[in-house]
N, C-alpha and C positions, 0 to 999 in steps of 0.2 A: 076805459080810463077817461075820466072827465078832465076838463081844462084845469081845474084847481089842482088835481093830483099831478098833472103834467108840469104846472108852474113850480110846485113844490120840488119835484124831481130836478127840474132845471136849476132852481136855487141851490139845492143840495150839491149838484154837480159843480156849480160855480164856486161854492164854498170849498169844495175839494180841490178845484183847480187853484184857488187862491192859496190854500194851505200848501199845495205842491210847489207853487211859486216861492212861498216863504221858505219851505224846506230847501228848495234849490238855491235860494239866496244864502241861506246859512251854510250849505255845503260849499258854495263858492267862496264864502268868507273863510271857512275852515281850510279850504284848499289853498287860498292865497296866504293864509297864516302859515300853513305847513311849508309852502314854497319859500316863504321868507325865512323860516327856521332852517330849512334845507340849505339855502344860500348862506346863512350865517355859519352853519356847520362846515360847508365847503371852504368858506373864507378862513375859518379857524384852522382847518386841516392844512390849507395852503400856507398859512402863517407858521404853523408848527414845522412843516417840512422845510420852509425857508430858514427858520431858526436853527433846526438840526443841521442843515447844510452849512450854515455859517459856523456852527460849533465845530463841525468836522474839519473845516478849513482853518480853524484857529491854530496858531503855532503852539505846540505842546512840548514842554521841557521834559521829554521822555528819557528816563535813565538808560544809559547804554553800557552794556557789559563788554569788557575788553579782556581777551584771553592772551596770556603771555607765557612763553616757555621759560620758566625761572631757572631750572637746573637740570642737567643730565649727568649721569654717572654710570660707570660700568665696573664690575669687579665682584669680589666675594663680599657678602653682606657684613661679615665679621670685621672687615676693614673700612666700613663706611662710617663716617663720623656723624651722619645725620643731617636732616634738613629742618631748619627752624624758621620761626617768624617773629623773633623777639623785637626786631627793629623795623617791622614792616610798615608800609603806608596805611593810614586809617581807612582808605578806600579799598583795601584788599579784603574781599569778601570771603573767598574760599580758595582752597588749594586742592588740586586733583592729582594724587600720586599714582603713578603707573609703574609696574614692574613686571618683568618677564625674563625667563632664562635665555641665555645666549651661548653660542659656541665661538664667537669672534669670527666666524666665517660668513656671517650674514651680509647680504647686499643691502643697499639702501631700500630697495623695494621690499625685501623680506622684513626689514625693521618696520617699515610702514604698515605691512600686513599684520605683524604681531602687535603693533601699537593700536591699530584699528580694532583688533580682537580684544585687546586688554581694556580699551576704553569702554567697551560694552559691559565690562565686569567691574570697573572701578567705581568708587564712591567718593563724594566730596568730604573734605575736612573743613568745617566752618572755621573761619578766622575771626571775622567780625560777626558775632552771633546775632546781633540785632538786624544787621543788613541782610545776613543770610536768610533769616526767617522771613524778612519782608520780601525778598526777591528770589526765594527758593524755587518757585515754579519756573521763572525765567531762566535761572541758572541751570536747572535740570533739563531744560528744553534746548540748551545750546547743542547744535548739531555736531555729530562726531567729526564731520568733515571740517568744521571750524578748527578743531584741535589738530587735525592732520595738516591743514594748510599752514597753521602757525608753526608746526614742526618742520614742514618743508621749507618755509621761509628762513628758519634758523640754520638750515643746512642747504641753502640755495645753490651752493657750488657743487653739490653732489648730483650725479645722474642716478637713475634707479638701478642701473647695472653696476654701479661702483661698489666696491667693498666699503662697508660702513666704518669698520674699526681698522685703524692703522696700527696693526700689531704684526709681530713676526710670526711666521708659520708655526713655529714650535709652541706658541701660546694658544693656537687654535685647537679646538676639541672636536671629537666626532660625536654625532648625536646619539649613537647607540651605546656610548660608554655609561656604565653604571656608577656614576659619580655625582657629586653635588656640583651643579653648574653655576657659573657666575651669573649675576643679574644685571640687567640694564634698567636703570631707574630714570624716570622723567617726572618732573613736577611742573604742572601747569597752574598758574595763578590767574584768578578771575577778579578783575577790578571793576568797580562801579564808577562810571563817569557820567556827569551831567553836563549837557551842552550849555 
């Protein structure tokens, strides 16, 4: 290899090194740009998280459902005059009617047990159709224990061991009798309240 060829090789290598430096510079610029874009994304994410946190802490006028024991009745259905809603409040959304057979011997605890069982089978009667349709999911998700607690509050003076019905012994029936038993009726009203 003569001196001329060596010079040419050196010049070629120098050009390659220059090109590599240029490529390295471009890569650095691209890396800096990507880093800036990454920082912008992080800032945006942090801002969104902050906004969401503030939204979660905003006071929300969430509708509240209130359950009320509207009426109870016991006896033979033929003698019951019925339960109506002709003059009800406009925020009465639904009525939940409950009924089960009784012997008049039941304790308060036994009534609660029958009530809990009947609640699982009962269905709502819409009173305000528009509101019921709007809040149906929330209404149907009212826990059984909410109704039980409302019932307990209405009969707060009773202990679970107390006889529920204050009747004479001759009015009490035996469970094995092949007869039509009297019914215990309970009507729960569900109201929509906004704070």
